[in-house]
C-alpha positions in Angstrom: -14.6 135.8 51.8 -11.5 134.5 53.6 -13.3 131.4 54.8 -14.4 130.6 51.2 -10.9 130.8 49.9 -9.7 128.6 52.7 -12.2 125.9 51.7 -11.2 126.1 48.1 -7.6 125.6 49.0 -8.4 122.5 51.0 -10.4 121.1 48.1 -7.6 121.8 45.7 -5.1 120.0 47.9 -7.4 116.9 48.1 -7.5 116.7 44.4 -3.7 117.1 44.0 -2.9 114.1 46.4 -4.8 111.1 45.1 -5.4 108.0 47.4 -5.7 104.4 46.0 -8.0 102.0 47.8 -7.3 98.9 45.6 -3.7 98.0 46.9 -3.3 95.7 50.0 -1.0 97.0 52.7 2.6 95.5 52.8 2.9 93.4 55.9 6.5 92.3 55.3 5.8 88.4 55.5 7.2 85.5 53.1 6.1 81.8 52.1 7.3 79.1 54.5 9.6 76.7 52.6 10.2 73.0 53.2 13.4 72.3 55.0 13.3 68.5 55.5 11.1 65.3 56.0 11.0 62.7 58.8 9.6 59.1 58.4 7.9 57.5 61.4 8.6 54.9 62.7 12.2 54.5 61.6 12.1 50.7 61.9 9.2 48.3 61.1 8.9 44.5 61.2 6.1 42.7 59.3 5.6 39.2 58.0 5.2 38.1 54.4 1.6 39.0 53.3 1.1 41.4 56.2 0.7 45.2 56.0 1.6 48.1 58.2 1.6 51.9 57.8 4.4 54.4 57.7 3.9 58.2 58.0 6.0 61.3 57.4 6.2 64.8 58.8 7.3 67.8 56.7 9.8 70.1 58.4 8.9 72.7 59.5 5.4 71.8 60.5 4.0 75.1 59.1 5.6 74.6 55.7 3.1 75.2 53.0 3.9 72.2 50.7 3.3 69.1 52.6 3.3 66.7 49.7 5.7 63.7 49.4 6.0 60.4 47.5 6.8 56.9 48.8 9.1 54.3 47.2 10.7 51.0 48.0 14.3 50.2 47.6 13.5 46.6 46.7 9.9 45.7 45.7 10.8 42.0 45.8 11.0 42.3 49.6 8.3 44.9 50.3 6.1 47.4 48.4 4.6 50.7 49.6 1.5 52.6 48.2 0.8 56.3 48.0 -0.6 56.3 51.5 2.5 54.7 53.1 0.9 51.3 53.5 3.8 48.7 53.4 3.2 45.1 52.3 5.7 42.3 52.9 6.5 40.3 49.8 9.4 38.1 50.8 11.8 37.6 53.8 14.5 40.3 53.9 15.3 43.9 54.9 14.6 46.9 52.7 14.5 50.7 53.0 11.2 52.4 52.4 11.7 56.1 51.4 9.7 59.3 51.5 10.7 62.1 49.1 9.3 65.6 49.7 7.8 67.3 46.7 9.5 70.6 47.5 13.2 70.4 47.9 13.4 66.6 47.3 14.3 66.0 50.8 14.6 62.3 51.8 14.1 60.1 54.8 13.6 56.4 55.2 12.5 53.5 57.4 14.2 50.1 57.7 11.6 47.4 57.1 12.3 43.8 58.0 10.0 41.2 56.4 9.8 37.8 58.2 8.5 34.5 57.0 4.7 34.3 57.1 3.4 32.3 60.0 2.4 28.8 58.8 -0.4 27.4 60.9 -0.5 23.7 62.0 -3.3 21.7 60.4 -2.7 18.2 61.8 -0.5 15.9 63.9 0.0 12.1 63.8 1.8 9.5 65.8 4.0 6.8 64.2 2.2 3.8 65.7 -1.4 3.0 66.6 -0.7 0.4 69.4 2.3 0.0 71.7 2.7 -3.2 73.7 5.0 -3.0 76.7 5.7 -4.8 79.9 5.9 -3.0 83.3 9.1 -1.0 83.5 9.7 -0.9 79.7 9.9 2.3 77.8 9.0 3.2 74.2 9.8 6.5 72.4 7.0 7.8 70.3 7.6 9.8 67.1 5.1 12.4 65.8 4.7 14.4 62.7 3.2 17.9 62.6 1.7 19.0 59.3 2.6 21.0 57.3 6.3 20.3 57.9 7.1 24.0 57.6 4.6 25.0 60.3 5.9 28.0 62.4 5.2 26.5 65.8 5.6 22.7 66.0 5.6 22.5 69.8 3.5 19.8 71.3 2.5 18.5 74.7 1.9 14.9 75.8 -0.6 13.3 78.2 -1.6 9.9 79.4 -5.2 8.9 79.9 -4.2 6.8 83.0 -0.8 7.4 84.5 -1.3 4.4 86.8 -1.0 2.3 83.6 1.6 4.3 81.6 3.2 7.7 81.8 4.6 9.8 79.0 7.4 12.4 79.2 7.5 15.8 77.6 9.6 14.2 74.9 7.0 11.5 74.1 8.7 8.6 75.9 6.2 6.1 77.3 7.0 4.3 80.5 4.8 1.2 81.3 3.8 1.3 85.0 1.2 -1.5 85.5 -0.9 -4.0 83.6 -3.7 -2.4 81.8 -4.7 -0.2 78.8 -4.6 3.5 78.3 -4.4 6.2 75.6 -1.4 8.5 75.1 -2.2 11.7 73.3 -0.1 14.4 71.7 -1.5 17.9 71.3 -0.2 20.8 69.2 0.3 24.1 70.8 -0.8 25.8 67.6 -4.4 24.9 66.9 -4.8 22.2 69.6 -4.8 19.3 67.1 -4.4 15.8 68.7 -3.4 12.3 67.9 -3.5 9.2 70.1 -2.1 5.7 70.4 -3.2 2.8 72.5 -0.8 1.5 75.1 -1.2 -2.1 76.3 0.8 -3.0 79.3 1.0 -6.8 79.4 1.4 -9.2 82.2 3.8 -11.6 80.5 6.8 -11.2 78.2 7.4 -14.8 77.4 5.4 -17.0 75.0 1.9 -18.2 75.6 2.7 -21.5 73.8 4.9 -24.4 74.6 7.1 -25.9 71.9 7.0 -29.7 71.6 10.6 -31.0 72.2 12.3 -34.3 71.8 15.3 -35.3 74.0 18.6 -35.9 72.2 21.2 -37.8 74.2 24.9 -36.9 73.9 27.0 -39.2 71.7 29.6 -39.6 69.0 28.9 -39.9 65.2 30.6 -39.5 61.9 29.6 -36.1 60.5 29.8 -35.4 56.7 29.9 -38.0 54.0 32.4 -40.3 52.4 33.7 -39.1 49.0 32.0 -42.1 47.4 28.5 -41.0 48.5 26.2 -40.1 45.6 25.9 -36.3 45.4 29.0 -35.7 47.6 29.8 -32.0 47.7 32.9 -31.9 49.7 31.3 -32.5 53.1 34.5 -33.9 54.6 33.7 -36.8 56.9 35.1 -36.6 60.4 34.3 -37.8 64.0 32.2 -35.5 66.2 31.5 -36.0 69.9 28.7 -34.1 71.6 29.0 -34.1 75.4 25.7 -32.5 76.4 22.2 -33.9 76.2 19.7 -31.4 74.6 16.1 -31.0 73.5 15.2 -30.1 70.0 11.8 -28.7 68.8 9.9 -31.4 67.0 8.7 -29.0 64.3 10.1 -25.9 62.6 8.9 -22.7 64.2 5.5 -21.8 62.8 4.2 -18.4 61.5 1.8 -18.2 64.4 4.5 -18.7 66.9 6.8 -16.2 65.3 4.0 -13.6 65.0 3.5 -13.8 68.8 7.2 -13.2 69.3 7.2 -10.1 67.0 4.1 -8.6 68.5 5.2 -9.3 72.1 8.4 -7.4 71.4 6.9 -4.5 69.6 8.6 -5.3 66.3 7.1 -2.8 63.9 6.4 -2.8 60.2 10.0 -2.3 59.3 10.7 -5.8 60.8 13.8 -4.8 62.7 14.7 -5.3 66.4 17.5 -5.6 68.9 19.3 -8.9 69.1 22.3 -10.1 71.2 24.6 -12.7 69.6 28.2 -13.9 69.8 30.7 -12.8 67.1 34.5 -13.1 67.2 34.2 -14.4 70.7 32.4 -11.4 72.1 28.8 -10.6 72.9 27.3 -8.1 70.4 24.0 -6.3 70.7 22.7 -4.6 67.6 19.5 -3.7 65.7 19.0 -6.1 62.8 16.4 -7.1 60.2 14.3 -9.9 61.7 11.5 -10.5 59.2 10.0 -9.3 55.8 6.4 -8.8 54.9 5.9 -11.7 52.6 3.0 -10.0 50.7 5.3 -7.3 49.3 6.0 -7.9 45.6 9.8 -7.8 45.9 9.7 -10.2 48.9 7.1 -12.7 47.6 8.7 -12.7 44.1 5.5 -11.4 42.5 3.1 -13.2 44.9 4.4 -16.8 44.5 5.9 -17.0 48.0 3.5 -15.2 50.3 3.4 -18.0 52.8 4.5 -16.4 56.0 3.6 -13.1 57.8 2.3 -9.8 56.7 1.9 -6.4 58.5 -1.7 -5.7 59.3 -1.8 -1.9 59.3 -5.3 -1.7 60.7 -4.4 -3.8 63.8 -0.8 -2.5 63.9 0.6 -6.0 64.3 2.0 -9.0 62.4 -0.3 -11.8 61.4 0.1 -15.0 59.4 -1.2 -14.9 55.8 -4.7 -16.5 56.0 -4.4 -20.2 55.6 -0.7 -20.3 56.6 -1.1 -20.2 60.3 0.6 -23.6 60.8 3.2 -23.2 58.1 6.9 -23.2 59.0 8.1 -19.6 59.4 10.0 -18.3 56.3 11.0 -14.8 55.3 13.1 -14.6 58.5 16.7 -13.8 58.9 19.4 -15.6 61.0 19.2 -12.7 63.4 15.4 -13.0 63.6 15.9 -16.7 64.4 18.4 -16.0 67.1 16.1 -13.3 68.7 13.2 -15.7 68.8 15.3 -18.4 70.4 16.5 -16.0 73.0 12.9 -14.9 73.7 11.9 -18.5 74.2 14.9 -19.3 76.4 16.4 -21.5 73.7 19.2 -21.5 71.2 19.8 -22.3 67.6 21.5 -25.7 67.2 25.0 -25.9 66.1 25.6 -27.5 62.7 26.9 -30.7 64.4 23.9 -30.8 66.8 21.6 -30.4 63.8 23.1 -33.2 61.7 23.4 -35.5 64.7 19.6 -35.1 65.3 18.8 -35.5 61.6 20.7 -38.7 61.3 19.0 -40.1 64.4 21.7 -42.7 64.9 22.2 -43.6 61.2 25.2 -43.3 58.9 23.3 -43.8 55.7 22.8 -41.3 52.9 19.4 -40.4 54.2 18.0 -40.8 57.7 15.6 -43.4 56.4 18.4 -45.3 54.5 20.1 -45.1 51.1 17.0 -45.3 48.9 16.0 -41.8 47.5 12.7 -43.1 46.4 11.4 -43.0 50.0 11.9 -39.2 50.1 8.2 -38.7 49.5 7.3 -40.3 52.8 9.5 -37.8 54.8 9.8 -34.5 52.9 7.8 -31.9 51.1 10.1 -31.2 48.2 9.6 -30.3 44.5 9.6 -33.9 43.3 7.4 -35.3 46.0 4.2 -36.7 44.4 4.9 -34.5 41.4 3.8 -31.5 43.6 4.7 -27.9 42.8 7.0 -26.3 45.3 4.5 -25.1 48.0 4.7 -25.2 51.8 2.4 -27.2 54.0 1.5 -27.2 57.7 4.3 -28.6 59.8 4.3 -32.3 60.6 2.5 -33.5 57.5 5.1 -36.2 56.6 6.7 -39.0 58.6 9.2 -38.0 61.4 12.7 -39.5 61.5 13.6 -42.2 64.0 14.0 -39.7 66.9 10.6 -38.0 66.3 11.7 -34.9 64.4 9.5 -33.7 61.5 10.4 -31.8 58.3 14.2 -31.7 58.7 14.1 -32.6 55.0 11.9 -30.5 52.8 9.7 -27.5 53.7 12.4 -25.0 54.6 16.2 -25.1 55.0 17.1 -24.3 58.6 19.6 -21.8 60.2 22.3 -23.1 62.5 24.3 -21.2 65.0 27.7 -21.5 63.2 29.6 -19.3 60.8 30.1 -21.3 57.6 33.5 -22.8 56.9 34.9 -25.9 55.2 34.8 -29.0 57.4 38.1 -30.5 58.6 39.0 -34.2 58.8 40.2 -34.3 62.4 38.0 -35.5 65.3 36.3 -32.6 67.2 34.3 -32.3 70.4 31.3 -29.9 70.7 32.2 -27.8 67.6 30.7 -24.4 67.2 32.3 -23.3 63.9 34.8 -20.4 63.4 34.8 -17.3 65.5 33.5 -15.1 62.7 32.8 -15.2 59.0 30.6 -13.8 56.2 27.8 -16.4 56.1 25.9 -18.6 58.6 25.3 -22.3 58.1 22.1 -23.6 56.5 21.1 -27.3 56.9 18.4 -29.4 55.4 16.5 -29.0 52.2 13.5 -27.0 51.0 10.4 -27.3 48.8 12.3 -26.3 45.7 14.9 -29.1 46.1 14.8 -32.7 44.9 16.0 -35.8 46.9 19.6 -35.0 46.2 19.5 -32.2 48.7 17.9 -34.4 51.4 21.2 -36.2 52.1 22.1 -36.1 55.8 25.4 -34.4 55.1 24.2 -31.7 52.7 25.0 -28.2 53.9 24.8 -24.7 52.6 25.4 -21.0 53.6 23.5 -17.7 53.7 23.9 -14.1 54.6 22.6 -13.6 58.1 21.4 -10.0 57.3 18.8 -11.2 54.7 15.4 -13.0 55.0 15.9 -15.0 51.8 14.4 -14.7 48.3 11.1 -16.5 48.4 11.4 -17.0 52.2 12.8 -20.5 52.0 14.8 -20.4 55.2 13.4 -21.2 58.6 14.6 -22.7 61.9 14.0 -24.9 64.9 15.5 -24.5 68.4 17.3 -26.5 71.1 17.2 -26.3 74.9 19.3 -27.7 77.7 18.0 -29.0 81.0 
């Protein structure tokens, strides 16, 4: 019985102290909160149009909320998407920020956006052909396209360095007679351009000018005031003490083209010339010649009777049909440069008039009768012809064998222009300096009035002349 009561008591106690099985046990742990955020890398450099990726880390690493959002401080420089991919928009520096969702913690990376790389697509050289003589140099110029290419570096090479070498700056040096190619190559893309280098065996002309000897002497230069057409050409005595030779004809287009091409005078028509001014020797780059086919030079095509630039051949050539015409569209400096190349000079004004008169003191070299002008000069009134040029030597020469000193083209003389004095002079060369150079003779737009032996004019030495009506001949001494 005692055992039975004890069992009953135990059962009663179990009923009195109930136990719940639904509640989890208390472990004492809490949720891990976000304490910060770190962006990696802290600095980034990209180019316009390029992309790169930023990442972030939530601190601490075991924080439960690892969400964050990206933003750009200036989307005109760079943008960023939800995955941290940054795209460069324009050159500049911008902060790209990451914001934690929990706690709104912030960190950022400095992003620098550089100009996009612009690739080279071509290269060109400024000339197709360079003509040099051994020992001469020529600096080539090149253009890399597009002009804003990132890497415009080039290298230079010569196909035959025994003929010509080329420096890292593109300066050609002629070594020996022959022909080779000089090539420029771009570092970016390996694009190339080449020019032909011709090293010539002569520098002087291949032609010989026909000359007539002129003996020294004394004459009356200018005209008496009673002469018909007198324009203030004060008459005075001039003595020339040196014999000289004068070219029988005016210099022709073919002869002048050889001079230009032999001296590498390019399309711009400029070159280096040495001359005397104010008693001193001056060397300068001047305009020599104009392309007579250009509308503003030929006056709309009416005066295209000299030289033009042949771009395909990279050289000067006479206009077809004008190969033996006197050379017009040339400046005084261009005439001086030709004379120096040939080993000659321009005549002084006194030498020119002395040769034109050919021992006469009449109004014209042939006498006083203007009606004979048609026999000696191509001018506007001759045979009722329109003012056009003709091959040199088509009319009669004067008594000393000189052709076309009247008509065709007016001719440059050495002197600066000034009014003539009345006192006797010996070997005059004009004033030391001035504004204009002397022109003598007449041209195809003139009538007989301008064919007088004393007629003189002036012109700007820097210009080649509207219509190209100014030419020249040269003199030489023994």
